[in-house]
A tleap script that builds the chain and sets N, CA, C and O, in Angstrom:
source leaprc.protein.ff14SB
mol = sequence {
  NMET ILE PRO PHE GLN LYS ARG TYR TYR TYR
  THR PRO GLU MET LYS GLY SER TYR SER ILE
  LYS TYR VAL LEU PRO ALA LEU VAL PRO GLU
  MET ASN TYR ASN GLU LEU GLU ILE GLN GLU
  GLY GLY SER ALA SER ILE ALA PHE GLU SER
  LEU TYR TYR GLU SER ASP LEU PHE LYS THR
  GLU GLN THR ARG LYS ASN LEU LEU GLU TYR
  CYS LYS MET ASP THR VAL ALA MET VAL GLU
  VAL LEU ASN LYS ILE THR CLEU
}
set mol.1.N position { 44.214 32.084 -8.330 }
set mol.1.CA position { 43.985 31.398 -9.562 }
set mol.1.C position { 43.936 32.754 -10.765 }
set mol.1.O position { 43.856 32.623 -11.986 }
set mol.2.N position { 43.994 33.769 -10.152 }
set mol.2.CA position { 44.062 34.786 -11.436 }
set mol.2.C position { 45.168 35.325 -11.701 }
set mol.2.O position { 45.484 35.580 -12.863 }
set mol.3.N position { 46.133 35.654 -10.413 }
set mol.3.CA position { 47.423 36.061 -11.067 }
set mol.3.C position { 48.091 35.369 -11.930 }
set mol.3.O position { 48.626 36.048 -12.807 }
set mol.4.N position { 48.275 34.024 -11.994 }
set mol.4.CA position { 48.936 32.980 -12.219 }
set mol.4.C position { 48.210 32.990 -13.783 }
set mol.4.O position { 48.877 33.101 -14.811 }
set mol.5.N position { 46.587 32.840 -13.754 }
set mol.5.CA position { 46.190 33.022 -15.435 }
set mol.5.C position { 46.888 33.816 -15.985 }
set mol.5.O position { 47.874 33.480 -16.641 }
set mol.6.N position { 46.483 35.101 -15.811 }
set mol.6.CA position { 46.765 36.482 -16.564 }
set mol.6.C position { 48.084 36.987 -16.507 }
set mol.6.O position { 48.381 38.175 -16.634 }
set mol.7.N position { 49.442 35.366 -16.170 }
set mol.7.CA position { 50.446 35.487 -15.837 }
set mol.7.C position { 50.660 37.301 -15.258 }
set mol.7.O position { 51.050 38.204 -15.998 }
set mol.8.N position { 50.320 37.450 -13.911 }
set mol.8.CA position { 51.136 39.031 -12.921 }
set mol.8.C position { 51.800 37.894 -12.547 }
set mol.8.O position { 52.595 38.338 -11.718 }
set mol.9.N position { 52.025 36.505 -12.633 }
set mol.9.CA position { 52.783 35.992 -11.509 }
set mol.9.C position { 53.519 35.294 -12.205 }
set mol.9.O position { 52.891 34.251 -12.019 }
set mol.10.N position { 54.618 34.889 -13.086 }
set mol.10.CA position { 54.706 33.623 -13.693 }
set mol.10.C position { 56.331 33.316 -13.714 }
set mol.10.O position { 57.198 34.144 -13.994 }
set mol.11.N position { 56.585 31.650 -13.280 }
set mol.11.CA position { 57.586 31.313 -13.312 }
set mol.11.C position { 57.878 30.104 -14.290 }
set mol.11.O position { 57.029 29.235 -14.484 }
set mol.12.N position { 59.287 30.089 -14.976 }
set mol.12.CA position { 58.848 29.408 -15.769 }
set mol.12.C position { 58.686 27.588 -15.476 }
set mol.12.O position { 58.212 26.725 -16.215 }
set mol.13.N position { 59.406 27.457 -13.839 }
set mol.13.CA position { 59.217 26.317 -13.031 }
set mol.13.C position { 57.251 25.851 -13.610 }
set mol.13.O position { 57.025 24.891 -14.347 }
set mol.14.N position { 56.626 26.368 -13.302 }
set mol.14.CA position { 55.028 26.728 -13.758 }
set mol.14.C position { 54.766 25.848 -14.847 }
set mol.14.O position { 53.795 25.092 -14.871 }
set mol.15.N position { 55.662 25.941 -15.792 }
set mol.15.CA position { 56.001 25.442 -17.041 }
set mol.15.C position { 53.895 25.513 -17.686 }
set mol.15.O position { 52.930 24.770 -17.868 }
set mol.16.N position { 54.242 26.726 -17.759 }
set mol.16.CA position { 52.606 27.143 -18.540 }
set mol.16.C position { 51.596 27.051 -17.685 }
set mol.16.O position { 50.688 27.874 -17.563 }
set mol.17.N position { 51.750 25.959 -17.027 }
set mol.17.CA position { 50.437 26.248 -16.339 }
set mol.17.C position { 49.912 27.174 -14.998 }
set mol.17.O position { 50.783 27.910 -14.535 }
set mol.18.N position { 49.105 27.196 -14.593 }
set mol.18.CA position { 48.186 28.002 -13.330 }
set mol.18.C position { 47.716 26.981 -12.419 }
set mol.18.O position { 47.080 27.362 -11.437 }
set mol.19.N position { 47.946 25.624 -12.602 }
set mol.19.CA position { 47.274 24.172 -11.927 }
set mol.19.C position { 48.040 24.723 -10.472 }
set mol.19.O position { 49.070 25.396 -10.512 }
set mol.20.N position { 47.528 24.420 -9.502 }
set mol.20.CA position { 48.118 24.489 -8.246 }
set mol.20.C position { 49.051 23.312 -8.062 }
set mol.20.O position { 49.806 23.319 -7.090 }
set mol.21.N position { 49.065 22.139 -9.051 }
set mol.21.CA position { 49.698 21.359 -9.179 }
set mol.21.C position { 51.124 21.931 -10.029 }
set mol.21.O position { 52.053 21.160 -10.271 }
set mol.22.N position { 51.141 23.090 -10.354 }
set mol.22.CA position { 52.477 22.959 -11.082 }
set mol.22.C position { 53.014 24.948 -10.170 }
set mol.22.O position { 53.876 25.740 -10.551 }
set mol.23.N position { 52.399 25.017 -9.408 }
set mol.23.CA position { 52.720 26.735 -9.182 }
set mol.23.C position { 52.724 26.144 -7.961 }
set mol.23.O position { 51.788 26.924 -7.789 }
set mol.24.N position { 52.833 25.559 -6.954 }
set mol.24.CA position { 53.043 25.083 -5.777 }
set mol.24.C position { 54.551 24.113 -5.618 }
set mol.24.O position { 55.225 24.082 -4.588 }
set mol.25.N position { 54.822 23.469 -6.709 }
set mol.25.CA position { 56.068 23.341 -6.768 }
set mol.25.C position { 57.236 24.804 -6.854 }
set mol.25.O position { 58.336 25.064 -6.368 }
set mol.26.N position { 56.380 25.415 -7.644 }
set mol.26.CA position { 57.366 26.512 -8.216 }
set mol.26.C position { 57.670 27.291 -7.170 }
set mol.26.O position { 58.792 27.785 -7.050 }
set mol.27.N position { 56.655 27.489 -6.266 }
set mol.27.CA position { 57.128 28.676 -5.238 }
set mol.27.C position { 57.116 27.921 -3.785 }
set mol.27.O position { 57.763 28.489 -2.906 }
set mol.28.N position { 56.620 27.012 -3.526 }
set mol.28.CA position { 56.975 26.253 -2.664 }
set mol.28.C position { 57.282 24.563 -2.569 }
set mol.28.O position { 56.605 23.673 -2.053 }
set mol.29.N position { 58.737 24.506 -3.368 }
set mol.29.CA position { 58.753 23.702 -3.578 }
set mol.29.C position { 59.375 22.196 -2.156 }
set mol.29.O position { 59.978 21.153 -2.410 }
set mol.30.N position { 58.952 22.662 -0.935 }
set mol.30.CA position { 58.775 21.579 -0.004 }
set mol.30.C position { 57.854 20.808 0.181 }
set mol.30.O position { 58.064 19.802 0.858 }
set mol.31.N position { 56.663 21.042 -0.330 }
set mol.31.CA position { 55.620 20.646 -0.421 }
set mol.31.C position { 55.272 19.848 -1.375 }
set mol.31.O position { 56.172 20.081 -2.182 }
set mol.32.N position { 54.602 19.063 -1.865 }
set mol.32.CA position { 53.970 18.089 -2.888 }
set mol.32.C position { 53.195 17.298 -2.183 }
set mol.32.O position { 53.148 16.994 -0.991 }
set mol.33.N position { 52.268 16.862 -3.630 }
set mol.33.CA position { 51.437 15.420 -3.574 }
set mol.33.C position { 51.425 14.210 -3.221 }
set mol.33.O position { 50.544 13.366 -3.061 }
set mol.34.N position { 52.838 14.250 -3.093 }
set mol.34.CA position { 53.656 12.666 -3.921 }
set mol.34.C position { 53.289 11.379 -3.000 }
set mol.34.O position { 53.176 10.314 -3.606 }
set mol.35.N position { 53.096 11.375 -1.609 }
set mol.35.CA position { 52.868 10.909 -0.476 }
set mol.35.C position { 51.337 10.763 0.221 }
set mol.35.O position { 50.943 10.225 1.256 }
set mol.36.N position { 50.714 11.465 -0.792 }
set mol.36.CA position { 48.810 11.156 -0.909 }
set mol.36.C position { 48.534 10.339 -2.007 }
set mol.36.O position { 48.880 10.351 -3.188 }
set mol.37.N position { 47.526 9.332 -1.034 }
set mol.37.CA position { 46.823 8.058 -1.662 }
set mol.37.C position { 45.935 8.889 -3.131 }
set mol.37.O position { 45.557 8.446 -4.216 }
set mol.38.N position { 45.879 10.049 -2.586 }
set mol.38.CA position { 45.104 11.020 -4.043 }
set mol.38.C position { 45.951 11.994 -4.419 }
set mol.38.O position { 46.539 12.711 -3.608 }
set mol.39.N position { 46.087 12.095 -5.885 }
set mol.39.CA position { 46.981 13.197 -5.640 }
set mol.39.C position { 46.538 14.245 -6.845 }
set mol.39.O position { 46.980 15.380 -7.029 }
set mol.40.N position { 45.664 13.623 -7.514 }
set mol.40.CA position { 44.778 14.936 -8.126 }
set mol.40.C position { 43.545 14.872 -8.410 }
set mol.40.O position { 42.915 13.815 -8.438 }
set mol.41.N position { 42.931 16.327 -8.723 }
set mol.41.CA position { 41.401 16.312 -8.572 }
set mol.41.C position { 40.436 15.103 -9.388 }
set mol.41.O position { 39.331 14.703 -9.021 }
set mol.42.N position { 41.102 14.727 -10.424 }
set mol.42.CA position { 39.828 13.624 -11.589 }
set mol.42.C position { 39.849 12.696 -10.201 }
set mol.42.O position { 38.754 12.487 -9.680 }
set mol.43.N position { 40.948 12.175 -9.627 }
set mol.43.CA position { 41.053 11.301 -8.977 }
set mol.43.C position { 40.144 11.502 -7.962 }
set mol.43.O position { 39.256 10.651 -7.911 }
set mol.44.N position { 40.099 12.567 -6.962 }
set mol.44.CA position { 39.459 12.676 -6.095 }
set mol.44.C position { 37.993 12.823 -6.256 }
set mol.44.O position { 37.156 12.657 -5.369 }
set mol.45.N position { 37.723 13.239 -7.807 }
set mol.45.CA position { 36.295 13.140 -7.452 }
set mol.45.C position { 35.875 11.864 -7.954 }
set mol.45.O position { 34.922 11.271 -7.448 }
set mol.46.N position { 36.453 11.462 -8.805 }
set mol.46.CA position { 36.398 9.972 -8.821 }
set mol.46.C position { 35.861 8.765 -7.462 }
set mol.46.O position { 34.958 7.943 -7.304 }
set mol.47.N position { 37.107 9.316 -6.647 }
set mol.47.CA position { 37.174 8.585 -5.199 }
set mol.47.C position { 35.870 9.135 -4.334 }
set mol.47.O position { 35.104 8.550 -3.568 }
set mol.48.N position { 35.962 10.770 -4.873 }
set mol.48.CA position { 33.805 11.038 -4.141 }
set mol.48.C position { 32.963 10.326 -4.882 }
set mol.48.O position { 32.265 9.529 -4.254 }
set mol.49.N position { 32.809 10.385 -6.144 }
set mol.49.CA position { 31.932 9.306 -6.589 }
set mol.49.C position { 31.390 7.941 -6.176 }
set mol.49.O position { 30.246 7.634 -5.841 }
set mol.50.N position { 32.500 7.192 -6.283 }
set mol.50.CA position { 32.437 5.829 -5.630 }
set mol.50.C position { 32.019 6.232 -4.498 }
set mol.50.O position { 30.865 6.465 -4.859 }
set mol.51.N position { 32.025 6.425 -3.726 }
set mol.51.CA position { 31.993 6.185 -2.149 }
set mol.51.C position { 29.777 6.014 -2.465 }
set mol.51.O position { 29.250 5.409 -1.531 }
set mol.52.N position { 29.054 6.349 -3.267 }
set mol.52.CA position { 28.126 6.409 -3.455 }
set mol.52.C position { 27.668 4.816 -3.297 }
set mol.52.O position { 26.943 4.357 -2.414 }
set mol.53.N position { 28.321 4.070 -4.447 }
set mol.53.CA position { 28.049 2.797 -4.629 }
set mol.53.C position { 28.792 2.310 -3.423 }
set mol.53.O position { 27.898 1.739 -2.799 }
set mol.54.N position { 30.041 2.175 -2.624 }
set mol.54.CA position { 30.606 1.554 -1.663 }
set mol.54.C position { 30.100 0.733 -0.682 }
set mol.54.O position { 30.109 1.327 0.396 }
set mol.55.N position { 29.631 -0.463 -0.597 }
set mol.55.CA position { 29.227 -0.666 0.701 }
set mol.55.C position { 29.834 -1.422 2.184 }
set mol.55.O position { 29.166 -1.636 3.195 }
set mol.56.N position { 31.358 -1.759 1.962 }
set mol.56.CA position { 32.132 -2.082 2.818 }
set mol.56.C position { 32.472 -0.533 3.671 }
set mol.56.O position { 32.874 0.520 3.176 }
set mol.57.N position { 32.259 -0.735 4.608 }
set mol.57.CA position { 32.213 0.650 5.779 }
set mol.57.C position { 33.944 0.863 5.767 }
set mol.57.O position { 34.476 1.953 5.979 }
set mol.58.N position { 34.582 -0.224 5.516 }
set mol.58.CA position { 36.537 0.277 6.190 }
set mol.58.C position { 36.665 1.241 5.104 }
set mol.58.O position { 37.049 2.405 5.211 }
set mol.59.N position { 36.226 0.505 3.829 }
set mol.59.CA position { 36.751 1.340 2.347 }
set mol.59.C position { 35.982 2.945 1.994 }
set mol.59.O position { 36.297 3.974 1.397 }
set mol.60.N position { 35.058 2.534 2.597 }
set mol.60.CA position { 34.293 4.084 2.901 }
set mol.60.C position { 35.048 4.788 3.236 }
set mol.60.O position { 35.606 5.598 2.495 }
set mol.61.N position { 35.270 4.641 4.538 }
set mol.61.CA position { 36.299 5.209 5.946 }
set mol.61.C position { 37.538 5.720 5.122 }
set mol.61.O position { 37.988 6.864 5.182 }
set mol.62.N position { 38.210 4.287 4.035 }
set mol.62.CA position { 39.549 4.869 3.927 }
set mol.62.C position { 39.587 6.085 2.922 }
set mol.62.O position { 40.175 7.137 3.173 }
set mol.63.N position { 38.918 5.837 1.795 }
set mol.63.CA position { 38.859 6.625 0.859 }
set mol.63.C position { 37.797 7.902 1.538 }
set mol.63.O position { 37.583 8.823 0.750 }
set mol.64.N position { 37.156 8.014 2.864 }
set mol.64.CA position { 36.901 9.211 3.395 }
set mol.64.C position { 38.050 10.013 3.953 }
set mol.64.O position { 38.009 11.243 3.952 }
set mol.65.N position { 39.325 9.167 4.547 }
set mol.65.CA position { 40.345 9.969 5.188 }
set mol.65.C position { 40.943 10.388 4.086 }
set mol.65.O position { 41.531 11.436 4.355 }
set mol.66.N position { 41.113 10.030 2.759 }
set mol.66.CA position { 42.052 10.194 1.438 }
set mol.66.C position { 41.853 11.669 1.185 }
set mol.66.O position { 42.648 12.583 1.406 }
set mol.67.N position { 40.570 11.723 0.650 }
set mol.67.CA position { 39.722 12.619 0.257 }
set mol.67.C position { 39.964 14.166 1.181 }
set mol.67.O position { 40.257 15.275 0.734 }
set mol.68.N position { 39.784 13.857 2.204 }
set mol.68.CA position { 40.257 14.720 3.272 }
set mol.68.C position { 41.732 15.002 3.285 }
set mol.68.O position { 41.984 16.206 3.290 }
set mol.69.N position { 43.024 14.003 3.293 }
set mol.69.CA position { 44.497 14.204 3.229 }
set mol.69.C position { 44.405 15.431 2.003 }
set mol.69.O position { 45.040 16.485 2.017 }
set mol.70.N position { 43.434 14.980 0.951 }
set mol.70.CA position { 43.887 15.701 -0.196 }
set mol.70.C position { 43.450 16.840 -0.551 }
set mol.70.O position { 43.941 17.711 -1.270 }
set mol.71.N position { 42.063 16.739 0.252 }
set mol.71.CA position { 42.304 18.618 0.351 }
set mol.71.C position { 42.327 19.408 1.404 }
set mol.71.O position { 41.642 20.428 1.482 }
set mol.72.N position { 43.170 18.974 2.362 }
set mol.72.CA position { 43.986 19.282 3.148 }
set mol.72.C position { 44.830 20.054 3.018 }
set mol.72.O position { 45.223 21.038 3.644 }
set mol.73.N position { 45.208 19.345 1.795 }
set mol.73.CA position { 47.171 19.436 1.034 }
set mol.73.C position { 46.254 20.860 -0.053 }
set mol.73.O position { 46.653 22.024 -0.090 }
set mol.74.N position { 45.333 20.463 -0.622 }
set mol.74.CA position { 44.861 21.733 -1.544 }
set mol.74.C position { 44.791 22.821 -0.744 }
set mol.74.O position { 45.374 23.839 -1.117 }
set mol.75.N position { 44.200 22.818 0.278 }
set mol.75.CA position { 44.042 24.442 0.955 }
set mol.75.C position { 45.037 24.673 1.943 }
set mol.75.O position { 44.582 25.473 2.761 }
set mol.76.N position { 45.858 24.425 2.145 }
set mol.76.CA position { 47.587 24.441 2.509 }
set mol.76.C position { 47.984 24.907 1.952 }
set mol.76.O position { 48.606 25.917 2.279 }
set mol.77.N position { 47.860 24.343 0.350 }
set mol.77.CA position { 49.136 24.634 -0.909 }
set mol.77.C position { 48.379 26.878 -0.917 }
set mol.77.O position { 48.744 28.028 -0.675 }
set mol.78.N position { 47.539 26.288 -1.255 }
set mol.78.CA position { 46.710 28.090 -1.351 }
set mol.78.C position { 46.896 28.769 -0.190 }
set mol.78.O position { 46.853 29.999 -0.180 }
set mol.79.N position { 47.077 28.193 0.691 }
set mol.79.CA position { 47.680 29.330 1.373 }
set mol.79.C position { 49.065 29.731 1.686 }
set mol.79.O position { 49.434 30.771 2.232 }
set mol.80.N position { 49.887 28.584 1.183 }
set mol.80.CA position { 51.156 28.917 1.016 }
set mol.80.C position { 51.336 29.477 0.077 }
set mol.80.O position { 52.068 30.456 0.220 }
set mol.81.N position { 50.875 29.243 -1.167 }
set mol.81.CA position { 50.905 30.179 -2.435 }
set mol.81.C position { 50.906 31.909 -2.106 }
set mol.81.O position { 51.767 32.778 -2.246 }
set mol.82.N position { 49.464 31.919 -1.592 }
set mol.82.CA position { 49.269 33.444 -1.081 }
set mol.82.C position { 50.414 33.931 -0.207 }
set mol.82.O position { 50.939 35.044 -0.234 }
set mol.83.N position { 50.620 33.203 0.342 }
set mol.83.CA position { 52.056 33.808 1.251 }
set mol.83.C position { 53.486 34.117 0.607 }
set mol.83.O position { 54.332 34.915 1.011 }
set mol.84.N position { 53.525 33.317 -0.446 }
set mol.84.CA position { 54.610 33.653 -1.026 }
set mol.84.C position { 54.659 34.671 -2.166 }
set mol.84.O position { 55.683 35.037 -2.743 }
set mol.85.N position { 53.083 35.182 -2.471 }
set mol.85.CA position { 53.262 35.824 -3.506 }
set mol.85.C position { 52.862 37.801 -3.202 }
set mol.85.O position { 52.798 38.841 -3.857 }
set mol.86.N position { 52.639 37.181 -1.364 }
set mol.86.CA position { 51.780 38.506 -0.872 }
set mol.86.C position { 52.711 39.161 -0.029 }
set mol.86.O position { 52.572 40.367 0.178 }
set mol.87.N position { 53.940 38.322 0.648 }
set mol.87.CA position { 54.959 38.819 1.506 }
set mol.87.C position { 56.353 39.556 1.081 }
set mol.87.O position { 57.141 39.933 1.949 }
savepdb mol mol.pdb
quit
């Protein structure tokens, strides 16, 4: 985050943000969160909290799966962004 926050690396496609949601499409346009059920951190937090109250095992499992897919995408996105700025 620091190279983008401090603007050591910046492109107009980032739209003034250093969020992974803006940095990723600027640097790795073929990757995005569009196909995921959970597409941003706020929704991920709400989904995670909802697990505490959910009694339907199917819904719990589906929410867990969606959270894992979101976290996986975040991790892969950070690796790909790092590869772009260090290669």
